[in-house]
VOGU-3710 file (C-alpha; in Angstrom, 3 decimals, decimal comma):
1> meggspdqgs> -41,557/30,622/45,635  -42,916/33,893/47,052  -43,751/34,137/50,723  -46,374/36,918/50,683  -46,909/40,600/50,097  -44,606/42,673/52,286  -46,579/45,466/53,854  -44,232/47,775/55,701  -45,232/46,561/59,140  -44,501/42,938/58,375
11> vgsgtkrssa> -40,850/43,597/57,647  -40,224/45,614/60,770  -38,561/48,978/61,115  -35,994/48,110/58,465  -38,196/49,015/55,505  -39,641/52,371/56,512  -39,428/55,088/53,895  -36,977/57,879/54,487  -37,887/61,499/53,922  -35,113/61,985/51,399
21> ssgsrprnrk> -36,233/62,138/47,790  -34,391/60,662/44,857  -34,021/64,112/43,359  -31,552/65,126/46,083  -29,113/62,374/45,154  -26,277/63,085/42,723  -27,262/62,351/39,142  -23,771/61,120/38,308  -24,181/58,294/40,849  -27,169/56,994/38,876
31> eflyrfvdsg> -25,251/57,395/35,635  -22,288/55,559/37,203  -24,514/52,629/38,136  -26,123/52,679/34,684  -22,706/52,265/33,042  -21,385/49,710/35,554  -22,537/46,539/33,774  -19,463/44,465/32,792  -17,880/42,215/35,431  -15,058/41,255/33,060
41> mltakledwf> -13,826/44,821/32,748  -13,767/45,258/36,522  -11,872/41,978/36,902  -9,241/43,155/34,419  -8,670/46,321/36,455  -8,047/44,238/39,589  -5,408/41,881/38,172  -2,306/43,680/39,485  -3,851/44,160/42,941  -4,926/40,539/43,165
51> esisnksepk> -1,487/39,282/42,102  0,131/41,537/44,686  -1,949/40,374/47,654  -1,599/36,767/46,536  2,194/37,085/46,533  2,187/38,769/49,936  0,072/36,110/51,618  1,944/33,422/53,510  1,976/29,836/52,208  -1,160/27,922/53,165
61> kpafdvpfel> -2,636/31,117/54,599  -5,534/32,713/52,718  -5,155/36,258/51,415  -8,529/37,291/52,889  -10,106/36,975/56,308  -13,106/34,708/56,839  -16,578/36,305/57,182  -17,481/34,266/60,297  -15,460/32,902/63,170  -15,894/29,255/64,059
71> ielqkfdyal> -17,290/30,132/67,488  -20,022/32,220/65,794  -20,993/29,323/63,554  -21,037/26,943/66,514  -23,396/29,213/68,437  -25,571/29,577/65,329  -25,573/25,798/64,945  -26,855/25,460/68,520  -29,569/28,008/67,764  -30,716/26,013/64,732
81> egisfqqvir> -31,030/22,736/66,682  -34,760/23,082/67,189  -35,481/24,421/63,695  -36,704/22,175/60,893  -36,186/23,527/57,411  -38,668/22,889/54,648  -37,999/19,748/52,617  -36,176/20,700/49,425  -38,038/19,043/46,564  -35,910/19,962/43,565
91> mpnavyasts> -32,317/18,898/44,023  -29,152/19,656/42,032  -27,699/17,160/39,625  -24,088/16,499/40,548  -23,329/14,713/37,269  -20,928/16,073/34,652  -20,648/19,415/36,521  -22,802/21,904/34,616  -22,086/21,072/31,005  -25,588/20,686/29,599
101> daveatayla> -28,655/22,883/29,536  -30,711/20,255/31,375  -28,174/19,982/34,196  -27,797/23,766/34,466  -31,564/24,252/34,536  -31,808/21,672/37,314  -29,103/23,509/39,258  -30,910/26,846/39,057  -34,186/25,266/40,148  -32,434/23,529/43,034
111> iedflhagvk> -30,610/26,679/44,199  -33,900/28,577/44,075  -35,545/25,918/46,264  -32,607/25,816/48,683  -32,491/29,589/49,175  -36,255/29,724/49,638  -36,194/26,929/52,237  -33,340/28,641/54,069  -34,791/32,158/54,211  -38,261/30,826/55,100
121> glweafwsqd> -36,914/28,680/57,932  -34,855/31,546/59,345  -37,720/34,058/59,080  -40,149/31,800/60,927  -37,621/30,766/63,586  -36,123/34,157/64,418  -38,633/36,805/63,292  -42,233/35,633/62,999  -44,201/32,441/62,469  -47,468/34,337/62,095
131> epmpfsvacl> -46,626/37,057/59,587  -46,047/36,030/55,965  -42,453/35,871/54,812  -41,772/39,166/52,965  -39,113/37,715/50,674  -39,042/35,853/47,384  -36,382/34,074/45,343  -35,735/34,566/41,620  -32,974/34,279/39,006  -31,101/37,218/37,487
141> ydenlkfyqa> -31,043/37,549/33,688  -27,778/39,038/32,472  -28,999/40,983/29,436  -31,487/43,245/31,216  -30,438/42,671/34,862  -34,015/41,751/35,774  -35,223/38,859/37,903  -37,396/35,933/36,760  -38,633/32,761/38,403  -36,298/29,947/37,312
151> ekavadgklg> -39,072/27,868/35,751  -40,316/30,837/33,700  -36,788/31,783/32,627  -36,083/28,246/31,423  -39,452/28,049/29,635  -38,831/31,419/27,937  -35,436/30,322/26,615  -33,458/32,564/28,969  -31,416/29,763/30,562  -28,190/30,746/28,795
161> glcatgillt> -28,473/34,302/30,116  -29,076/33,456/33,778  -26,140/34,577/35,910  -27,294/34,512/39,541  -30,105/33,672/41,948  -31,217/36,239/44,492  -33,293/36,618/47,637  -35,348/39,801/47,276  -37,847/41,824/49,215  -41,216/40,916/47,710
171> nprhphgkwd> -42,674/43,875/45,816  -45,831/43,295/43,726  -45,310/46,640/41,991  -41,943/45,453/40,655  -42,350/41,794/39,646  -38,905/41,716/38,025  -37,227/42,940/41,197  -35,342/46,048/42,231  -31,625/45,990/42,921  -31,929/47,977/46,127
181> qilelallrp> -34,210/45,236/47,508  -31,725/42,382/47,021  -30,837/40,644/50,267  -28,343/38,198/48,851  -27,072/36,869/45,507  -25,880/33,349/44,674  -23,641/32,828/41,636  -23,597/29,396/39,993  -19,936/28,566/39,381  -19,335/24,878/38,495
191> dirnfamdsd> -15,564/25,242/38,965  -15,549/26,076/42,680  -15,560/22,419/43,729  -11,853/22,364/42,848  -11,211/24,709/45,758  -13,112/22,463/48,152  -10,842/19,576/47,196  -7,706/21,690/47,758  -8,216/23,895/50,811  -4,848/25,616/50,336
201> rqlplsvlge> -5,902/27,161/47,047  -7,674/30,506/47,047  -10,432/31,537/44,698  -9,140/32,822/41,352  -9,742/36,409/40,317  -12,202/35,273/37,623  -14,523/33,999/40,378  -13,780/36,625/43,011  -13,941/39,487/40,509  -17,459/38,542/39,474
211> alfyalrvll> -18,543/38,378/43,119  -17,027/41,825/43,774  -18,811/43,239/40,734  -22,249/42,115/41,910  -21,511/43,149/45,494  -20,637/46,695/44,402  -23,733/46,920/42,199  -25,903/45,996/45,178  -24,154/48,539/47,428  -24,534/51,295/44,811
221> srslsrlnys> -28,226/50,463/44,364  -28,793/50,617/48,113  -27,084/54,018/48,273  -29,669/55,321/45,782  -32,591/53,636/47,514  -35,452/55,207/49,411  -35,207/52,455/51,996  -33,526/52,951/55,348  -31,961/49,751/56,607  -32,176/48,968/60,312
231> qssnsvfill> -28,701/47,483/60,075  -25,754/48,927/58,202  -26,282/48,681/54,458  -22,532/48,915/53,868  -22,059/45,150/53,642  -23,348/42,571/51,199  -23,011/38,793/50,971  -22,459/36,929/47,696  -22,765/33,136/47,624  -20,710/30,982/45,270
241> vdsqyggvvk> -22,326/27,588/44,627  -22,274/24,625/42,305  -24,222/21,368/42,392  -22,553/20,237/45,634  -20,384/22,927/47,192  -20,704/26,536/48,283  -18,874/29,441/49,867  -19,545/32,996/51,037  -17,936/36,284/49,983  -18,601/39,330/52,166
251> vegdvnklvf> -17,870/42,818/50,850  -18,082/45,806/53,186  -17,332/49,478/52,631  -18,698/53,020/52,395  -19,633/53,717/48,759  -19,720/57,445/49,520  -15,920/57,252/49,283  -16,171/56,059/45,679  -15,212/58,603/43,005  -18,180/58,737/40,628
261> dvnnvyecaa> -16,347/59,531/37,407  -18,771/58,326/34,749  -15,993/58,349/32,145  -13,789/55,979/34,141  -16,340/53,711/35,781  -14,237/50,574/36,157  -11,051/52,367/37,230  -12,981/54,147/39,994  -14,718/50,944/41,055  -11,419/49,053/41,220
271> ewiikhsria> -9,827/51,872/43,227  -12,680/51,777/45,740  -12,373/47,996/46,128  -8,617/48,259/46,660  -8,606/51,233/49,052  -11,973/51,400/50,781  -13,492/47,910/50,930  -13,032/45,001/53,304  -13,338/41,588/51,680  -13,853/38,311/53,525
281> vssvdriwnk> -13,938/34,905/51,832  -15,063/31,674/53,469  -13,841/28,192/52,734  -15,678/26,242/50,056  -17,539/23,379/51,716  -20,185/20,849/50,817  -23,803/22,026/50,872  -25,549/19,171/49,056  -24,604/15,531/49,295  -24,183/13,333/46,226
291> lgnanwgdig> -27,872/12,479/46,197  -28,801/16,153/46,137  -30,072/16,447/49,710  -29,155/19,600/51,633  -26,805/18,952/54,564  -28,460/21,474/56,897  -26,106/20,877/59,802  -22,792/20,930/57,936  -20,327/23,827/58,009  -20,912/24,756/54,359
301> tlqvlfatfh> -24,657/25,129/54,821  -24,209/26,896/58,171  -22,045/29,561/56,507  -24,667/30,180/53,836  -27,520/30,297/56,365  -25,594/32,627/58,672  -24,951/34,973/55,741  -28,675/34,884/54,919  -29,471/35,590/58,573  -27,352/38,763/58,477
311> cimqfagfpk> -28,983/39,791/55,192  -32,468/39,487/56,692  -31,378/41,705/59,601  -30,399/44,442/57,134  -33,988/44,586/55,902  -36,065/43,473/58,884  -34,077/44,650/61,891  -33,109/42,611/64,905  -34,990/39,309/65,260  -37,586/38,696/67,962
321> hsvedlaadh> -35,555/35,680/69,068  -31,815/36,251/69,098  -29,191/33,650/68,248  -28,039/33,778/71,864  -31,561/33,088/73,164  -32,096/30,057/70,959  -28,543/28,799/71,488  -29,103/28,989/75,245  -31,648/26,190/74,893  -28,877/23,858/73,714
331> gprlqarrae> -27,895/22,911/77,271  -31,420/22,061/78,478  -32,075/20,150/75,254  -28,900/18,148/75,783  -29,814/17,409/79,392  -33,323/16,371/78,353  -31,938/13,988/75,757  -29,543/12,534/78,287  -32,391/11,979/80,721  -34,656/10,480/78,058
341> rqlgdarvng> -31,983/8,066/76,916  -30,888/7,271/80,479  -27,134/7,530/80,112  -25,485/4,807/82,127  -27,757/2,062/80,797  -26,470/-0,593/78,456  -28,842/0,714/75,807  -27,459/1,177/72,333  -28,106/3,456/69,447  -29,656/2,381/66,170
351> nglfrfqqrs> -26,432/0,933/64,787  -25,612/-1,154/67,853  -22,025/0,145/67,869  -21,988/2,430/70,909  -23,354/2,446/74,414  -23,658/5,153/77,034  -21,570/4,891/80,197  -21,802/7,013/83,319  -18,414/8,526/84,135  -17,401/10,265/87,324
361> vspeivevkd> -16,923/13,558/85,519  -19,542/13,652/82,771  -21,497/11,185/80,682  -19,863/10,432/77,359  -20,507/8,256/74,343  -17,726/5,730/74,047  -17,102/3,072/71,445  -17,095/-0,491/72,650  -16,823/-3,836/70,960  -20,051/-5,008/69,431
371> dsvkieteql> -20,084/-8,345/71,232  -19,922/-6,672/74,651  -23,166/-4,762/74,217  -26,252/-6,222/75,841  -29,122/-5,319/73,636  -31,929/-5,969/76,081  -34,618/-4,138/74,147  -33,727/-5,777/70,839  -33,652/-9,188/72,512  -37,146/-8,502/73,789
381> mklevgsvlw> -38,286/-7,376/70,321  -36,680/-10,290/68,474  -39,151/-12,472/66,588  -38,256/-16,091/65,884  -39,897/-19,056/64,225  -42,768/-20,109/66,477  -43,377/-16,637/67,940  -47,005/-15,526/68,006  -47,997/-11,906/67,437  -51,420/-10,529/68,222
391> ledsnwqkgy> -52,707/-7,722/66,084  -55,239/-5,173/67,261  -57,470/-3,459/64,740  -60,346/-1,135/65,559  -62,884/-3,942/65,826  -61,035/-7,203/66,413  -57,898/-9,029/67,506  -56,079/-11,655/65,476  -53,036/-13,850/66,117  -50,260/-14,783/63,673
401> qinqvlnnse> -47,574/-17,408/64,179  -44,143/-16,806/62,615  -43,183/-19,651/60,280  -40,130/-18,180/58,565  -37,849/-15,147/59,005  -36,789/-13,461/55,743  -34,674/-10,424/54,858  -34,964/-8,073/51,890  -31,409/-6,696/52,312  -32,770/-3,896/54,514
411> hpyyiaspve> -35,050/-5,263/57,235  -36,410/-8,603/58,358  -39,939/-9,578/57,432  -41,841/-12,774/58,008  -43,966/-15,543/56,590  -46,729/-16,186/59,091  -49,991/-18,068/59,430  -53,201/-17,027/61,179  -53,580/-18,915/64,435  -57,029/-20,127/63,361
421> dpqkrlflyv> -55,810/-21,227/59,881  -52,269/-22,698/60,127  -52,268/-23,792/56,466  -52,575/-20,246/55,147  -49,337/-18,368/54,400  -49,035/-14,584/54,551  -46,316/-11,937/54,476  -46,056/-10,080/57,806  -44,152/-6,797/58,213  -43,355/-5,211/61,590
431> gshpsqlepa> -42,660/-1,473/61,727  -40,524/0,612/64,052  -41,765/1,745/67,433  -43,559/5,116/67,098  -41,866/6,626/70,162  -38,336/6,374/68,782  -36,604/9,738/68,951  -34,773/11,142/65,929  -35,392/8,068/63,769  -32,480/6,896/61,694
441> wedmnlwyqv> -32,587/6,236/57,978  -33,310/2,573/58,701  -36,430/3,569/60,643  -37,593/5,676/57,685  -37,232/2,613/55,457  -39,345/0,662/57,942  -41,930/3,448/57,858  -42,148/3,137/54,078  -42,310/-0,656/54,302  -45,133/-0,732/56,844
451> qrqtkiltim> -47,077/2,493/57,426  -46,863/3,956/53,932  -47,369/0,622/52,172  -50,462/0,104/54,327  -51,769/3,454/53,069  -51,078/2,579/49,418  -52,688/-0,882/49,607  -55,690/0,620/51,402  -56,099/3,166/48,597  -55,857/0,387/46,008
461> kqkglsskyl> -58,545/-1,547/47,859  -60,793/1,504/48,125  -60,412/2,207/44,408  -61,318/-1,366/43,534  -58,000/-2,291/41,893  -58,029/-6,030/41,367  -55,217/-8,069/39,866  -53,547/-11,288/40,849  -50,242/-9,540/40,124  -50,803/-7,013/42,927
471> pqlsasgrii> -50,487/-7,776/46,656  -53,675/-7,876/48,691  -54,086/-6,207/52,075  -55,034/-8,925/54,571  -54,786/-6,982/57,832  -53,112/-4,005/59,457  -53,040/-2,635/62,976  -50,896/-2,494/66,091  -49,157/-5,181/68,120  -50,833/-6,316/71,327
481> hpgqcqrpss> -47,906/-6,897/73,681  -47,890/-9,459/76,530  -48,679/-8,272/80,025  -50,891/-5,412/81,137  -50,782/-2,321/78,942  -50,204/0,897/80,912  -51,256/3,128/78,047  -52,346/6,557/79,351  -56,019/7,459/79,013  -55,085/10,534/76,985
491> ggncdhpwcg> -53,671/8,321/74,261  -50,157/7,350/73,217  -48,289/4,216/74,246  -46,972/2,642/77,400  -43,315/1,848/78,125  -43,382/-1,635/76,637  -41,136/-1,744/73,530  -43,923/-3,347/71,465  -46,745/-1,010/72,456  -48,130/0,763/69,408
501> tpilvtspvg> -45,782/-0,902/66,914  -47,551/-1,163/63,521  -48,040/-4,427/61,603  -48,949/-5,062/57,964  -50,136/-8,443/56,684  -50,404/-9,130/52,927  -50,918/-11,966/50,487  -49,909/-13,922/48,434  -46,535/-15,334/49,502  -43,722/-16,249/47,128
511> etvsqlisea> -39,988/-16,406/46,539  -38,250/-13,203/45,522  -36,638/-12,867/42,111  -33,310/-12,133/43,828  -33,512/-15,545/45,499  -34,379/-17,261/42,217  -31,468/-15,558/40,444  -28,991/-16,461/43,192  -30,069/-20,113/42,950  -29,980/-20,125/39,116
521> rfgmeeavrc> -33,725/-20,857/38,905  -34,666/-17,826/36,805  -34,488/-18,669/33,110  -35,778/-17,210/29,864  -39,381/-18,329/30,399  -39,407/-16,838/33,891  -37,980/-13,563/32,539  -40,717/-13,199/29,912  -43,463/-14,124/32,380  -41,996/-11,782/35,028
531> chdclsalst> -41,957/-8,929/32,511  -45,594/-9,576/31,575  -46,816/-9,886/35,147  -44,946/-6,810/36,333  -46,273/-4,703/33,430  -49,764/-5,963/34,179  -49,437/-4,838/37,812  -48,066/-1,454/36,718  -50,879/-1,044/34,194  -53,560/-1,747/36,803
541> aasagirhgd> -51,982/0,668/39,290  -51,475/3,342/36,623  -55,199/3,293/35,886  -55,642/4,806/39,361  -52,722/7,214/39,028  -50,320/5,123/41,142  -46,718/4,350/40,147  -44,407/1,958/41,987  -41,071/3,800/42,242  -38,984/0,954/43,715
551> irpenmvcvr> -38,822/-1,975/41,282  -35,959/-4,345/42,106  -35,488/-8,132/42,468  -36,417/-8,041/46,177  -39,816/-6,530/45,333  -40,912/-9,165/42,805  -42,050/-12,536/44,128  -42,840/-15,760/42,280  -46,036/-17,365/43,580  -46,534/-21,130/43,244
561> savrqpyfvl> -49,935/-22,216/44,403  -52,875/-24,254/43,174  -52,805/-22,699/39,718  -51,017/-24,695/37,036  -48,455/-22,018/36,223  -46,432/-19,900/38,650  -46,884/-16,165/38,376  -45,179/-13,042/39,699  -46,531/-10,412/42,088  -45,093/-6,913/42,409
571> igwgrailed> -44,750/-6,110/46,131  -43,016/-3,301/48,082  -45,431/-0,442/47,325  -44,273/1,767/50,196  -42,410/4,174/47,883  -45,300/4,431/45,420  -45,971/7,799/43,799  -49,460/9,208/44,348  -48,806/12,900/43,691  -46,053/15,197/42,439
581> rdrpamnlhf> -44,531/15,813/45,865  -43,888/12,083/46,463  -40,343/10,908/45,782  -39,305/7,441/44,557  -36,636/5,276/46,138  -33,070/6,047/45,070  -31,313/2,844/44,032  -28,039/3,148/42,147  -28,609/-0,132/40,300  -32,337/-0,127/39,584
591> sstyalqegk> -33,671/3,449/39,696  -34,440/5,008/36,332  -32,166/7,647/34,832  -34,849/10,304/35,271  -35,353/9,377/38,931  -31,625/9,729/39,659  -31,394/13,053/37,837  -34,652/14,726/38,845  -35,832/12,837/41,933  -39,104/12,117/40,106
601> lcsasdaesl> -40,581/9,494/37,790  -41,397/9,884/34,128  -43,989/7,637/32,478  -41,388/4,994/31,579  -39,375/5,045/34,821  -40,906/1,886/36,318  -40,455/0,079/32,997  -36,798/1,164/32,880  -36,243/-0,264/36,375  -37,905/-3,472/35,201
611> vymlyiscgg> -35,448/-3,647/32,283  -32,478/-3,415/34,681  -33,961/-6,222/36,766  -34,419/-8,382/33,655  -30,886/-7,496/32,539  -29,289/-9,071/35,617  -31,709/-11,990/35,500  -30,475/-12,762/31,979  -26,836/-12,811/33,031  -26,005/-9,129/32,866
621> vlpdldsveg> -23,470/-7,886/35,393  -24,084/-4,699/37,336  -20,919/-2,781/38,248  -20,011/-1,685/41,749  -21,604/1,741/42,058  -20,974/4,181/44,895  -22,325/7,444/43,500  -25,140/8,864/41,403  -22,542/10,115/38,925  -21,208/6,607/38,404
631> alqwretsws> -24,718/5,159/38,114  -25,713/7,657/35,427  -22,434/7,150/33,573  -23,046/3,389/33,514  -26,582/3,880/32,220  -25,448/6,238/29,467  -22,703/3,864/28,334  -24,895/0,741/28,485  -27,794/2,247/26,534  -25,637/4,028/23,943
641> rrliqqklgd> -23,672/0,843/23,226  -26,866/-1,246/23,322  -25,320/-3,597/25,889  -28,643/-4,036/27,696  -30,579/-4,809/24,499  -27,933/-7,310/23,408  -28,038/-9,176/26,712  -31,856/-9,347/26,745  -31,792/-10,383/23,087  -29,760/-13,456/24,042
651> astvlkafad> -32,748/-14,597/26,102  -35,742/-13,377/24,098  -36,388/-11,194/21,068  -39,505/-9,752/22,677  -37,502/-8,627/25,721  -34,960/-6,993/23,428  -37,744/-5,197/21,573  -39,261/-4,096/24,883  -35,896/-2,650/26,001  -35,654/-0,703/22,724
661> yvdslcgtpy> -39,146/0,675/23,317  -38,284/1,748/26,872  -35,057/3,354/25,659  -37,007/5,457/23,149  -39,507/6,537/25,814  -37,218/7,362/28,751  -37,295/10,979/29,843  -40,167/11,885/27,512  -43,701/12,887/28,540  -45,269/10,196/26,344
671> pmdydiwlrr> -47,293/7,547/28,222  -46,474/3,845/28,268  -48,565/1,688/25,950  -49,058/-1,248/28,319  -51,670/-3,074/26,252  -49,554/-3,700/23,171  -46,659/-5,114/25,213  -48,903/-7,252/27,365  -50,324/-8,808/24,186  -46,856/-9,387/22,690
681> lrrnineddh> -45,491/-10,880/25,897  -48,554/-13,094/26,369  -47,959/-14,654/22,960  -44,444/-15,625/24,105  -45,511/-17,273/27,356  -45,668/-21,067/27,181  -48,944/-22,023/28,814  -49,225/-25,702/29,621  -52,986/-25,418/29,663  -53,024/-23,945/26,123
691> gkeidtsg> -54,780/-20,759/27,056  -57,558/-22,144/29,259  -56,608/-19,685/32,032  -58,228/-16,311/31,427  -56,132/-13,305/32,444  -58,487/-10,456/33,279  -55,804/-8,038/34,421  -54,661/-6,865/30,997
//
C-alpha cells in the first residue's frame, strides 16, 4: 500500500525541518498527550455541552456547520472529471453490518484500499505524476496506538484491537507510524448508516466524541512535531465510514490555548473543545454501492476526497495544478463532447431513451418517447437472418451467413455458417465498436463476451487444452464493412459504424440449459450428465490455472450431433480468472458465496455455481433477489436447512452427495477433487452404447 520513500524534496516545502528542537517544548505538553488515551472519558466530559447545543439547534437544522459548501464540492467535482482513480480491488462487505470478524476484516482491507486509491489519484492529478507518492495507508491498533498494515494486523490476531485507518507520511525509520505525520484518520463505525437514512438526525455523542478525541490527539502531536506545515496545522479531518456510507468531521482550533494540566487531562481537553475549537460535520452519504464498488462521482465520496485533498496540502503545500485550473477545463470538455456527439442529430445514447435536440438557447438532453427515436446507426448495425458478415484476420478474409439470432439475456449472439460450408454451424459473437466514448456497462459486458473471451480461448489453444466439453476457437478478427474503408494510414478506424468491430467465432453449437429448463426438457439424466460434463471442463481448465467465474444456465449448452449421446459444453469464458487481480462475474442467483463476499473465487466457487444451476434444473425455485445482502441471506438459509441437498436428492443421490461435498469445501483453501466426482458421476450416466465411447477428458 505504500507509495514510496518520501525524501524531503518530494513532498514539497511542507515537510522541511524547523530549527526548533524538541527540548524547547513544554514537558507537560508531552505528558498531557501521554495521558490522553481514553476516548470514552473525553466523551463523558462533553455530555452536558452536547445536550445543550442539541437543544438549542432548530428542528431539522444541524447543530454544526458543514465542512464544505456545495459550490466548493461542485468545483472539485469538475476538477476531478479528467482523473481516473485506481481500481479498488478489495471491496467492503455490506452484509450483516459488521458483526463478524470476517466481515470486519474485509471492511478494514477495503477502507485501506479506498484511501490508498484516493490519495494516490489526488497526488498524481494535483501534485506530481513523476515523483513517488510520499504517503502510505495503515490501520491503528488501539492498545499501543501504533499503525500496522491491515493484512498483517489481521494475520497477527490484532483485528479486535483495530480502531481506525490512517493516511500517513511514509517514513521508513518509523514503520509503525508517527502521530505527527498523520494526514487523515478514518473510523469504522457500522452504526452511521442510520444517519444516512434519516438526514434530520445528527450524529450521537458516542460517535462524535470519538472523532473529537482522535482529532485532538493529532493536533497535539503536530504541536510537538519538528515538521513545519505549509498550510495551517490547526485543522484535522476525521472520516466516519461503514461498509457503504461515510461522512467527514473537521476540527479546527489553536491547541496553544489548551490548559495542559496533567492531573485533569480530560477536563482540560473538553474545555478546549467547548471554548476554542470549531467543529464541522458533513452529511452521511453513500460511498460504496451495494456491490462494493466506490461511487467516485457521488457527493459522499467527493466529501471524503476533498477532505483528503486539504490534508495533503497541509503536508505538501499548494498543488502544482489548482482545483480552479482543472475545473476550468470543464467547459471545453463539455463543448468537445457536444461537438463529438453532434447535438441536434437524432442519435441516441446507449439506452435508447433520450435524444439530443438543438434549442435556440442552448443544447439540452430531453426525454422523448422511445418510439419517436430514429436509431439510424443501430438500424445500420442490425444483423438479421440471411445477413453476411466478412471477417478480416491478419492473413485472410472469411464470410459468415447469419442463420439464427439468439439472446443470452444480455446481448444478441448468432448461429452462423461459413459461406463456403453452409452445413457447418458455429456460434458468432459481435462486439461493441471500439470508438464508443465512455462505454456503458452493457458495452463492458460485450467486451467480456468478445475480446476477453477471445483472449481466454486463445490461451487455452496455446496451452494445448483439449476437451469436447470446452468451446473451440474457430476464428476471430474484425468486421469488413461494405463500401470503401477510409481508415487513416496512421491506424484506427474510419467513420463507418462497423469499422474495427471485433468478432469471435466458436464451436460447437447447442441449446442452452436455460432453454431446456424453460421447455421442460431437462430431466434427471440431463442433470447428472450436465454435472459431469461441466466438472470435466472445469478440471481441464484448472490444469492450466484457469477458472470460469460465470457459470449459469445461459453458459451451458447441450450439443446434439453425430455422436450417439448428447453432451454439454461450458461456454462464456469471458469472465475467466487467470490471475489474482481478475474478478468474476457478480450474479445474485449463481455466483458463489465467496465471490459475493470477497469479489474473488475460492477453489470450490465454480462448483458451487454449478450446484445452484442444477438446483433450479431439478425444480428448485430461486427467490427474487435485488441485493447482495439478500443473496447471501438466501444462501445461508438454504445451505443451513439443507434445502438445496434435499431438492437435488429428489433427482439423484449422487447429485445430493456432490452438493454436500461442495458445501463442506466452500470458502476453504482446499482444492477440488475432480477425479473422484467424475468417476462417480460417470457410473450414473446411462450410456446407450454401454461404454464404447471413450472419454479422454477426465
